[in-house]
N, C-alpha and C positions, 0 to 999 in steps of 0.2 A: 187267834193268829190269823195275821194275812199272808199268805206265800204265794208268790208267784215265779215261775220258772222262764225262764227265754233262751235257748241255746243258739249256737252258732255250731262251728264247726266241733269244739273241744269246751269251751267255757260257759259259763254259767251266769246268770244275772238273777240273782235271788233276792224277790223284794220282802222286806217282812216288819212286821208292828215294832215299836220303840222297846217293847218288853224282848222278842226274840233277838232286836239290834243289841241290848244290853248282854245277852249269850253270846251273842257271836264276838262283839269288842274285848269280852273278856279274854277271849284267846290270846296271850302274850305274840302269838305269831300273825297277828290280822294287823294289817295295815289300813288306819283312820284317816281318813281324806276329806276336809271339808272344802267342798268346791264353791262356795259362794265368794264375794269379792275381798280382800283385805278387808276392807274396814267394817266388813260385817260380821267376819270372823274375831277381829280386833272387840269386840263390840261383844262378844260370847261367844265360845264353841266347848264341844265334848271334849271335856279332859285328853288327853293324849293324841289329837287329832294334828296334822298338819295341814296347812291351808295350800290348796293347788285350785287356783281359780278358773273353773271352766270358760272364764271370760277372757283370761290370758292367751296372747298370742302363740306362747310356747307351751299350752297347756301339753299337746303332746309330747314334746321333748320332756317336759317335767317329768310325765308319767312314768317314762322309760326309764328313770332314775330308781324307780320301785323293783321290789322283788317280785319276778314273776310266778315263784314258785309258792308266796304265800298270799291268800285271801287280801282281797281292797274292800273295805267296807267306805260306802259314802254315804254322803249327806248333804243337803242344802237347805235351803230355809223351807220351802213348802213341798217340794219334791219334782219339777219339773227338771231344775238344772240336773238331779242327779241324776235322773232318769237319762238324760244327755250324755254325761260323764260315764254311767256307768256301759252306757252302747259303746263308747269310745273305749274305755278299758277294756272291755270285753273282745270287740274287734281286734284290740291289740296284745290279746293273750293272755289276759288276768280274769283268773275268778272272782266275781264281785258279788257284795251283798250290800242292797240298798235298802236304805230307812225309808217306807211309807210314810209319807208327810211331812219329813222334814224334820228340821229341828222343830218345827212348829208343834209335831206331835211328839218329842222330848221330852220326859217326866224328869229325867235323871239330872244329875250334876252338870251345871253351866259354868266354865271360868273364863277369866280375863286376860 
């Protein structure tokens, strides 16, 4: 299991492997976010994920609609965009779990 923690004033970013990510997102209170472009999301995503593309000009206003009391789990294709999104989410007051290696490391179900 891979685990990396980065802290700001009170919120953390937890980076975990696919096995641990499955455990994290099994919690019904966790908000699962795919930060890839919409066309990639439509090609296949983790069940239950909503698409808030990091590249969207209104990314910050879209994440403000999320519940700050619940953890946000994020992923992208390979990990770079989810790291950037996790940092923005954490700075906005969210506790974040990030999938290390992105959807490329995911060995679970994918839906279209």
